[in-house]
DRENDO-1510 file (C-alpha; in Angstrom, 1 decimal, always signed):
<recs>
REC; n; res; u; v; w
REC; 1; MET; +10.6; +38.5; +51.2 .
REC; 2; SER; +13.4; +36.0; +50.4 .
REC; 3; GLU; +15.5; +34.5; +53.2 .
REC; 4; ARG; +18.6; +36.3; +52.0 .
REC; 5; LYS; +16.9; +39.7; +51.8 .
REC; 6; GLN; +15.6; +39.2; +55.4 .
REC; 7; GLN; +19.1; +38.2; +56.6 .
REC; 8; VAL; +20.6; +41.4; +55.1 .
REC; 9; ILE; +17.9; +43.6; +56.6 .
REC; 10; ASP; +18.4; +41.9; +60.0 .
REC; 11; LEU; +22.2; +42.3; +59.8 .
REC; 12; LEU; +21.9; +46.0; +59.0 .
REC; 13; LYS; +19.3; +46.5; +61.7 .
REC; 14; SER; +21.7; +44.9; +64.2 .
REC; 15; LEU; +23.8; +48.1; +63.9 .
REC; 16; GLU; +20.9; +49.8; +65.7 .
REC; 17; THR; +19.8; +47.0; +68.1 .
REC; 18; GLY; +23.2; +45.4; +68.9 .
REC; 19; ASP; +21.6; +41.9; +68.3 .
REC; 20; PRO; +24.5; +39.5; +67.8 .
REC; 21; LYS; +22.5; +36.8; +66.0 .
REC; 22; PRO; +22.7; +38.2; +62.4 .
REC; 23; ILE; +26.5; +38.0; +62.5 .
REC; 24; ALA; +26.1; +34.3; +62.0 .
REC; 25; TYR; +24.9; +35.0; +58.4 .
REC; 26; ILE; +28.5; +36.0; +57.6 .
REC; 27; ASN; +31.3; +33.5; +56.8 .
REC; 28; PRO; +34.0; +34.7; +59.2 .
REC; 29; ASN; +36.8; +33.0; +57.3 .
REC; 30; LYS; +36.0; +34.7; +53.9 .
REC; 31; TYR; +34.5; +38.1; +54.7 .
REC; 32; ILE; +35.8; +40.9; +52.4 .
REC; 33; GLN; +35.1; +44.5; +53.2 .
REC; 34; HIS; +35.0; +47.2; +50.6 .
REC; 35; ASN; +33.9; +50.1; +52.8 .
REC; 36; LEU; +37.2; +51.9; +52.8 .
REC; 37; ALA; +36.5; +53.4; +56.2 .
REC; 38; VAL; +36.2; +50.0; +57.9 .
REC; 39; GLY; +38.9; +47.4; +58.5 .
REC; 40; ASP; +38.8; +44.1; +56.6 .
REC; 41; GLY; +37.2; +40.9; +57.9 .
REC; 42; MET; +35.3; +40.3; +61.1 .
REC; 43; ALA; +37.8; +42.3; +63.1 .
REC; 44; GLY; +37.0; +45.4; +61.1 .
REC; 45; LEU; +33.3; +44.8; +61.5 .
REC; 46; GLY; +33.8; +44.5; +65.3 .
REC; 47; VAL; +35.5; +47.8; +65.5 .
REC; 48; LEU; +32.7; +49.4; +63.5 .
REC; 49; PHE; +30.0; +48.0; +65.8 .
REC; 50; ALA; +31.9; +49.2; +68.8 .
REC; 51; SER; +32.3; +52.7; +67.4 .
REC; 52; LEU; +28.6; +53.4; +66.8 .
REC; 53; PRO; +26.9; +55.8; +69.2 .
REC; 54; LYS; +25.0; +53.8; +71.8 .
REC; 55; GLY; +21.3; +54.3; +71.5 .
REC; 56; ALA; +21.6; +56.9; +68.8 .
REC; 57; THR; +22.1; +54.6; +65.7 .
REC; 58; ARG; +19.1; +54.2; +63.5 .
REC; 59; VAL; +18.6; +51.9; +60.5 .
REC; 60; ASN; +15.6; +51.7; +58.2 .
REC; 61; THR; +15.9; +49.6; +55.1 .
REC; 62; VAL; +13.4; +50.8; +52.5 .
REC; 63; ARG; +14.1; +48.6; +49.5 .
REC; 64; ALA; +15.7; +45.1; +49.2 .
REC; 65; PHE; +16.5; +43.3; +46.0 .
REC; 66; GLU; +18.2; +40.0; +45.0 .
REC; 67; ASP; +20.2; +39.2; +41.9 .
REC; 68; GLY; +21.9; +35.8; +41.8 .
REC; 69; ASP; +24.5; +35.7; +44.6 .
REC; 70; PHE; +24.0; +39.4; +45.4 .
REC; 71; VAL; +21.5; +41.1; +47.7 .
REC; 72; PHE; +21.4; +44.9; +47.5 .
REC; 73; VAL; +19.4; +47.3; +49.7 .
REC; 74; HIS; +18.5; +51.0; +49.9 .
REC; 75; THR; +18.6; +52.2; +53.5 .
REC; 76; GLU; +18.1; +55.3; +55.7 .
REC; 77; TYR; +20.8; +55.5; +58.4 .
REC; 78; ASP; +21.5; +57.8; +61.3 .
REC; 79; PHE; +25.0; +57.3; +62.7 .
REC; 80; PHE; +27.3; +60.2; +63.0 .
REC; 81; GLY; +24.5; +62.1; +61.3 .
REC; 82; PRO; +21.7; +61.1; +58.9 .
REC; 83; LYS; +22.7; +59.3; +55.7 .
REC; 84; ILE; +21.2; +57.5; +52.7 .
REC; 85; GLY; +23.0; +54.3; +51.6 .
REC; 86; PHE; +23.1; +51.4; +49.2 .
REC; 87; ASP; +24.7; +48.2; +50.5 .
REC; 88; VAL; +25.6; +45.2; +48.4 .
REC; 89; PHE; +26.3; +41.8; +49.9 .
REC; 90; ARG; +27.6; +38.7; +48.0 .
REC; 91; TYR; +26.7; +35.3; +49.1 .
REC; 92; GLU; +28.7; +32.1; +48.7 .
REC; 93; ASP; +27.6; +28.7; +49.9 .
REC; 94; GLY; +24.7; +30.2; +51.8 .
REC; 95; LYS; +26.8; +32.8; +53.8 .
REC; 96; ILE; +27.7; +36.4; +53.2 .
REC; 97; VAL; +31.3; +36.7; +52.1 .
REC; 98; GLU; +31.7; +40.3; +50.7 .
REC; 99; HIS; +30.2; +43.7; +51.3 .
REC; 100; TRP; +30.2; +47.0; +49.3 .
REC; 101; ASP; +28.4; +50.3; +50.1 .
REC; 102; ASN; +27.9; +53.9; +49.2 .
REC; 103; LEU; +26.8; +56.6; +51.7 .
REC; 104; GLN; +25.7; +60.2; +51.3 .
REC; 105; GLU; +24.5; +62.7; +53.8 .
REC; 106; THR; +20.8; +63.0; +53.7 .
REC; 107; ALA; +19.6; +66.1; +52.0 .
REC; 108; ALA; +18.3; +68.8; +54.3 .
REC; 109; LYS; +15.3; +69.5; +52.1 .
REC; 110; PRO; +13.4; +67.7; +49.3 .
REC; 111; SER; +14.4; +67.9; +45.6 .
REC; 112; PRO; +13.1; +70.8; +43.5 .
REC; 113; SER; +10.2; +68.6; +42.7 .
REC; 114; GLY; +9.4; +67.7; +46.3 .
REC; 115; HIS; +10.9; +64.2; +46.5 .
REC; 116; THR; +13.1; +62.8; +49.2 .
REC; 117; MET; +16.2; +60.7; +48.5 .
REC; 118; ILE; +14.3; +57.6; +49.6 .
REC; 119; ASP; +10.5; +57.9; +48.9 .
REC; 120; GLY; +8.7; +56.3; +46.0 .
REC; 121; PRO; +7.8; +52.7; +45.0 .
REC; 122; THR; +9.6; +49.9; +46.9 .
REC; 123; THR; +8.4; +46.6; +45.4 .
REC; 124; PRO; +9.9; +45.3; +42.1 .
REC; 125; ALA; +7.4; +44.5; +39.3 .
REC; 126; ASP; +8.0; +42.6; +36.0 .
REC; 127; LEU; +10.3; +40.0; +37.6 .
REC; 128; ASN; +10.5; +38.2; +34.2 .
REC; 129; LYS; +12.2; +41.3; +32.7 .
REC; 130; THR; +15.2; +41.5; +35.0 .
REC; 131; ALA; +17.7; +40.6; +32.3 .
REC; 132; ALA; +16.1; +42.9; +29.7 .
REC; 133; ASN; +16.1; +45.8; +32.1 .
REC; 134; LYS; +19.7; +45.3; +33.1 .
REC; 135; ALA; +20.6; +45.2; +29.4 .
REC; 136; LEU; +18.6; +48.4; +28.9 .
REC; 137; MET; +20.6; +50.2; +31.5 .
REC; 138; HIS; +23.9; +48.8; +30.2 .
REC; 139; ALA; +23.0; +50.2; +26.7 .
REC; 140; TYR; +21.8; +53.5; +28.3 .
REC; 141; MET; +25.2; +54.0; +30.0 .
REC; 142; ASP; +27.0; +53.4; +26.7 .
REC; 143; ASP; +24.7; +55.5; +24.5 .
REC; 144; ILE; +23.8; +58.4; +26.7 .
REC; 145; VAL; +26.2; +58.7; +29.5 .
REC; 146; PHE; +29.5; +57.8; +27.8 .
REC; 147; ASN; +28.9; +58.6; +24.1 .
REC; 148; HIS; +26.3; +61.4; +24.4 .
REC; 149; ARG; +24.0; +60.1; +21.6 .
REC; 150; ARG; +21.2; +62.5; +22.2 .
REC; 151; GLU; +19.2; +61.2; +19.3 .
REC; 152; LYS; +18.7; +58.0; +21.4 .
REC; 153; PHE; +16.9; +59.6; +24.3 .
REC; 154; PRO; +13.5; +58.4; +22.9 .
REC; 155; VAL; +14.8; +54.8; +23.2 .
REC; 156; TYR; +15.2; +55.2; +27.0 .
REC; 157; PHE; +12.6; +57.7; +28.1 .
REC; 158; ASP; +8.8; +58.1; +27.7 .
REC; 159; GLY; +8.9; +61.6; +26.3 .
REC; 160; THR; +10.2; +63.9; +29.1 .
REC; 161; ASN; +8.5; +61.9; +31.8 .
REC; 162; TYR; +11.0; +61.1; +34.6 .
REC; 163; ILE; +10.8; +61.2; +38.4 .
REC; 164; GLN; +14.0; +62.3; +40.0 .
REC; 165; HIS; +15.1; +61.8; +43.6 .
REC; 166; ASN; +18.5; +63.5; +43.4 .
REC; 167; PRO; +18.2; +66.4; +45.9 .
REC; 168; TRP; +19.7; +68.9; +43.4 .
REC; 169; VAL; +17.7; +68.0; +40.3 .
REC; 170; ALA; +14.0; +68.4; +39.3 .
REC; 171; ASP; +11.7; +66.0; +37.6 .
REC; 172; GLN; +11.5; +65.5; +33.8 .
REC; 173; LEU; +14.4; +65.5; +31.3 .
REC; 174; THR; +14.4; +69.3; +31.3 .
REC; 175; GLY; +15.0; +69.2; +35.0 .
REC; 176; LEU; +17.8; +66.7; +34.7 .
REC; 177; ALA; +19.5; +68.9; +32.1 .
REC; 178; ALA; +19.1; +72.1; +34.1 .
REC; 179; GLY; +20.3; +70.4; +37.3 .
REC; 180; LEU; +23.4; +69.0; +35.7 .
REC; 181; GLN; +24.2; +72.4; +34.1 .
REC; 182; THR; +23.8; +74.1; +37.5 .
REC; 183; LEU; +26.1; +71.6; +39.2 .
REC; 184; ALA; +28.7; +72.1; +36.5 .
REC; 185; ARG; +28.6; +75.9; +36.9 .
REC; 186; GLU; +29.1; +75.4; +40.7 .
REC; 187; GLY; +32.2; +73.4; +40.0 .
REC; 188; ARG; +30.5; +70.1; +40.8 .
REC; 189; ALA; +30.2; +68.6; +37.3 .
REC; 190; VAL; +29.0; +65.0; +37.1 .
REC; 191; HIS; +31.3; +62.8; +35.1 .
REC; 192; TYR; +31.3; +59.0; +34.7 .
REC; 193; ASP; +34.4; +57.0; +33.7 .
REC; 194; ARG; +33.3; +53.4; +33.9 .
REC; 195; VAL; +30.6; +51.0; +35.1 .
REC; 196; HIS; +31.7; +48.4; +37.6 .
REC; 197; LYS; +28.5; +46.4; +38.2 .
REC; 198; ILE; +24.8; +46.3; +37.1 .
REC; 199; LEU; +22.4; +44.5; +39.4 .
REC; 200; GLY; +18.7; +44.2; +39.1 .
REC; 201; GLU; +15.4; +42.6; +40.2 .
REC; 202; GLY; +12.5; +43.1; +37.9 .
REC; 203; SER; +11.7; +46.7; +37.4 .
REC; 204; PHE; +14.6; +48.0; +39.6 .
REC; 205; VAL; +18.2; +48.2; +38.3 .
REC; 206; LEU; +21.3; +49.4; +40.3 .
REC; 207; VAL; +24.2; +50.8; +38.3 .
REC; 208; ILE; +27.5; +51.1; +40.2 .
REC; 209; SER; +30.0; +53.4; +38.5 .
REC; 210; GLU; +33.1; +55.4; +39.1 .
REC; 211; GLY; +33.9; +58.9; +38.0 .
REC; 212; THR; +34.3; +62.4; +39.3 .
REC; 213; PHE; +32.1; +65.0; +41.0 .
REC; 214; GLY; +33.8; +68.2; +40.3 .
REC; 215; GLU; +37.4; +67.2; +40.7 .
REC; 216; GLN; +36.8; +64.6; +43.4 .
REC; 217; PRO; +37.0; +60.9; +42.5 .
REC; 218; THR; +33.6; +59.5; +43.3 .
REC; 219; ALA; +31.6; +56.3; +43.4 .
REC; 220; TYR; +28.1; +56.6; +41.9 .
REC; 221; TYR; +25.3; +54.2; +42.9 .
REC; 222; ASP; +22.3; +54.9; +40.6 .
REC; 223; LEU; +19.0; +53.0; +41.1 .
REC; 224; TYR; +16.5; +53.1; +38.2 .
REC; 225; ARG; +12.9; +52.0; +38.0 .
REC; 226; ILE; +12.0; +50.7; +34.6 .
REC; 227; GLU; +8.3; +50.8; +33.4 .
REC; 228; GLN; +7.3; +49.4; +30.1 .
REC; 229; GLY; +10.8; +49.4; +28.8 .
REC; 230; LYS; +11.5; +53.0; +29.7 .
REC; 231; ILE; +13.3; +54.7; +32.6 .
REC; 232; ALA; +10.6; +56.1; +34.9 .
REC; 233; GLU; +12.4; +57.0; +38.1 .
REC; 234; HIS; +15.9; +57.5; +39.6 .
REC; 235; TRP; +17.5; +57.5; +43.0 .
REC; 236; ASP; +21.2; +57.9; +43.6 .
REC; 237; VAL; +24.0; +58.1; +46.2 .
REC; 238; LEU; +27.4; +59.7; +45.6 .
REC; 239; GLU; +30.4; +59.1; +47.8 .
REC; 240; ALA; +33.9; +60.5; +47.5 .
REC; 241; ILE; +36.6; +57.9; +47.1 .
REC; 242; PRO; +39.4; +58.7; +49.7 .
REC; 243; LEU; +43.1; +58.8; +49.0 .
REC; 244; ARG; +44.8; +55.4; +49.0 .
REC; 245; SER; +46.7; +56.4; +52.1 .
REC; 246; GLU; +43.4; +56.7; +54.0 .
REC; 247; TRP; +42.0; +53.3; +53.3 .
REC; 248; LYS; +41.5; +51.0; +56.3 .
REC; 249; ASN; +41.5; +47.9; +54.1 .
REC; 250; PRO; +43.3; +47.0; +50.9 .
REC; 251; ASN; +40.3; +45.8; +48.9 .
REC; 252; GLY; +39.3; +48.9; +47.0 .
REC; 253; LYS; +35.9; +50.4; +46.5 .
REC; 254; PHE; +34.8; +48.2; +43.7 .
REC; 255; GLY; +36.2; +44.8; +42.6 .
REC; 256; PHE; +32.9; +43.2; +41.5 .
REC; 257; GLY; +34.1; +41.1; +38.6 .
REC; 258; PRO; +32.1; +41.2; +35.4 .
REC; 259; ALA; +30.0; +44.3; +35.1 .
REC; 260; ILE; +26.8; +42.5; +34.1 .
</recs>
């Protein structure tokens, strides 16, 4: 476990414990907040901590990754109800200076194939393949998601083998297609407009995108596990992007700089 990963895990755990020490990992003069329900800077963070239900908040970080100046984690939360989240922190000169996240209510039951939103492998493999795996997912988004080049599916998948943790979708590519069709019939069509950031460590790659879920502007955080150059597993979190008038900070949901 790297020092930065542990710092982020401890900072998030302090939401549960109230321990003030991890706050020191943040640069108080530069902290930028992209959670649109939280005020900017340290003042906004203080309001958040004060608002959490005493003794009822739970935080369990399941996966932690590091990519350059970024640490990103996959976490189970329970505050104002159970949630699954991805958090991204940017470091500068050894301190946290920026935070993004995406939160979704935890599914009441497992996926059609019996998976939860958080189970599965947690440790990255193939650390020497980080750049290649990020490039693979960048190409996948362009070929499959945006341009619908179905003939290129064999480039990205090992046959139909594919483990799916989205609560509405079954395993295998057939399950993915059926699940997306069902969501569309229900008025919840999944549509991606652009990729904002791709982060990775070894076999795990996080793709942060913007689009719509039905008619609702939505932030998509998709975590992929790559095995032998093919997509083997997928987790995701969807969060509606609120109206500009509802934002509690002016920083926007994204603003990562170069996508990859």
